[in-house]
Every structure is written in C-alpha cells, then in structure tokens.
C-alpha positions in Angstrom: 50.7 -111.5 81.0 51.1 -111.8 77.2 52.3 -114.9 75.5 53.1 -115.6 71.9 51.5 -118.5 70.0 53.0 -120.2 67.0 51.1 -117.8 64.6 52.9 -114.8 66.2 49.7 -113.2 67.4 49.4 -112.1 71.0 47.5 -114.3 73.4 45.5 -112.4 76.0 45.6 -114.2 79.3 44.2 -112.4 82.3 46.3 -112.2 85.5 43.6 -114.0 87.5 41.1 -111.2 87.0 37.5 -111.5 85.9 37.3 -110.7 82.2 35.0 -110.8 79.2 37.7 -111.0 76.5 36.8 -112.8 73.3 39.4 -112.1 70.6 42.9 -113.5 71.0 42.1 -115.3 74.2 44.0 -118.4 75.2 42.9 -121.2 77.5 45.1 -123.6 79.3 47.9 -123.2 76.6 48.8 -120.9 73.7 47.8 -123.7 71.4 44.1 -123.1 72.4 43.9 -119.5 71.0 40.6 -118.0 69.9 41.5 -115.5 67.1 37.9 -114.9 66.0 34.5 -114.6 67.6 33.5 -117.8 65.9 36.4 -119.8 67.3 35.6 -118.4 70.8 31.9 -119.4 70.4 33.0 -122.9 69.3 35.2 -123.0 72.5 32.2 -122.1 74.6 30.0 -124.7 73.0 32.7 -127.3 73.3 33.3 -126.5 77.0 29.5 -126.8 77.6 29.5 -130.2 75.8 32.4 -131.3 78.0 30.4 -130.3 81.1 27.4 -132.3 79.8 29.7 -135.3 79.3 31.0 -135.0 82.8 27.5 -135.3 84.1 26.8 -138.2 81.8 29.9 -140.1 83.0 29.0 -139.4 86.6 25.5 -140.9 86.0 27.0 -143.9 84.2 29.4 -144.5 87.1 26.6 -144.3 89.6 24.4 -146.7 87.6 27.2 -149.1 87.1 27.9 -149.2 90.9 24.2 -149.9 91.5 24.3 -152.7 88.9 27.3 -154.3 90.6 25.7 -154.0 94.0 22.5 -155.6 92.7 24.5 -158.5 91.2 26.4 -159.0 94.4 23.3 -159.0 96.5 21.8 -161.8 94.4 24.7 -164.2 94.8 23.9 -167.3 96.8 26.3 -170.0 97.9 25.9 -173.6 98.8 26.5 -174.4 102.4 29.1 -177.2 102.7 27.5 -178.5 106.0 23.8 -178.4 105.2 24.0 -178.6 101.4 21.4 -175.8 101.1 21.5 -172.4 99.3 21.7 -169.4 101.5 22.6 -165.7 101.1 25.8 -164.6 102.5 25.5 -162.6 105.6 27.5 -159.8 107.0 30.4 -162.1 108.0 31.2 -162.9 104.3 32.7 -160.4 101.9 31.6 -160.0 98.3 33.7 -158.0 95.9 33.4 -156.8 92.4 35.3 -158.8 89.8 38.7 -157.4 88.6 37.1 -156.4 85.3 34.2 -154.6 87.1 36.7 -152.8 89.4 38.8 -151.8 86.3 35.8 -150.3 84.6 34.9 -148.5 87.9 38.5 -147.2 88.1 38.5 -146.0 84.5 35.3 -144.2 84.9 36.6 -142.5 88.1 39.8 -141.4 86.3 37.8 -140.1 83.4 35.5 -138.1 85.7 38.5 -136.8 87.7 40.4 -135.7 84.6 37.4 -133.9 83.1 36.7 -132.2 86.4 40.3 -130.9 86.6 40.2 -129.7 83.0 37.1 -127.7 83.7 38.6 -126.4 86.9 41.6 -125.1 84.9 39.2 -123.5 82.4 37.4 -121.7 85.3 40.7 -120.4 86.5 40.9 -118.4 83.2 38.3 -116.1 84.9 36.6 -115.6 81.6 33.0 -114.9 82.3 31.7 -116.4 79.0 33.6 -119.6 79.6 32.5 -119.9 83.2 28.9 -119.4 82.2 29.3 -122.0 79.4 30.6 -124.5 82.0 27.6 -123.7 84.3 25.1 -124.0 81.5 26.7 -127.4 80.4 26.5 -128.7 84.0 22.9 -127.6 84.3 21.9 -129.2 81.0 23.8 -132.4 81.9 22.2 -132.7 85.3 18.7 -132.1 83.8 19.0 -134.7 81.1 21.5 -137.2 82.5 20.5 -137.5 86.2 16.8 -137.6 86.1 15.4 -138.8 89.5 13.3 -141.9 89.0 11.5 -143.9 91.7 11.2 -147.5 90.6 8.9 -150.1 92.0 11.8 -152.1 93.4 12.6 -149.0 95.6 9.1 -149.0 97.1 9.2 -152.7 98.1 12.8 -152.5 99.4 12.7 -151.9 103.1 16.4 -151.4 103.5 17.9 -148.1 102.5 20.8 -147.9 100.2 24.1 -147.0 101.8 25.3 -143.5 101.1 28.5 -141.6 101.5 28.1 -140.5 105.1 26.3 -143.5 106.5 27.2 -146.5 104.3 
C-alpha cells in the first residue's frame, strides 16, 4: 500500500509482509518517513534507545514498588489498649500514599505506552527495525536489570510475594 507524505515522495509500507526496505520507509504514520539511509539508521538507533528506556522504566517501577513495600513493612502503631508499639498483623491493611500510588500509576502508563509504540513498530515487519528493538531490549535488560543478591535478602526468612503466589 503506497501513501503520500507531505513532501510528495512515496512512502513504502509493506502489507504486513516481512521486508528489509530502507529508503522511503514509513513507520506508524507518513510523518515518520526515512528518505535516506542515514535517517533510517537514526530511526533504528532511536528505536533501540526507546527499548532501552522501556527496560529502565520497568526496573525503576520494580524498585519503587520494593521501596514502598519496605516502608510499609517498617510502620509501627501504638496500641490504644496497651500503649505499646507493635507491628500491624495480617488483619490491618497498609496502603501506599496517594502520591506513591500516583507515581506508580504514571510509571505503569509510561511503560504501557512505550510497549504499545514498540508493538506498532514491530507490526511494520521491517527486519532492521525488529532487530533494533530486540537489541535495545537486550542492552536494556543487561544494564538496567542486573540481578543482585543483597545481605538483607539472605537474612530475610520470608519470601517476597510474586505475581502467581503473592
């Protein structure tokens, strides 16, 4: 399917077929047209960078949730009857503050939006762009989500809740 951009040059958009097109390729809209090899290379580098940012925001979100959970687990309250400090048990609910929840929500929306943008780019079926996304995710995972075992994890007898069991 051929579309015309504002500069009156033809935009090559594949009909959902795998392709290796470089010149006059358009992604998402006719406004994102690559008329030269250099602009196409810049698009690939930019898409890789967006993939790295996605991994970074996922890590930030995960770390922020851990920080909130740690803060909530350290809250103690005075007992009205015994006038003693005690930690809240299972029967009491502790929640993030509205500001913390707003930050969590904004991070989630950002991650969700970037993920869908990358999904739309993958649907161009351009091999170079798909590999750029995969390389960006790989670099992002390598640098942004390094697995570290801290001393507090060793002394903590209770496992952290996870998606399927928590």
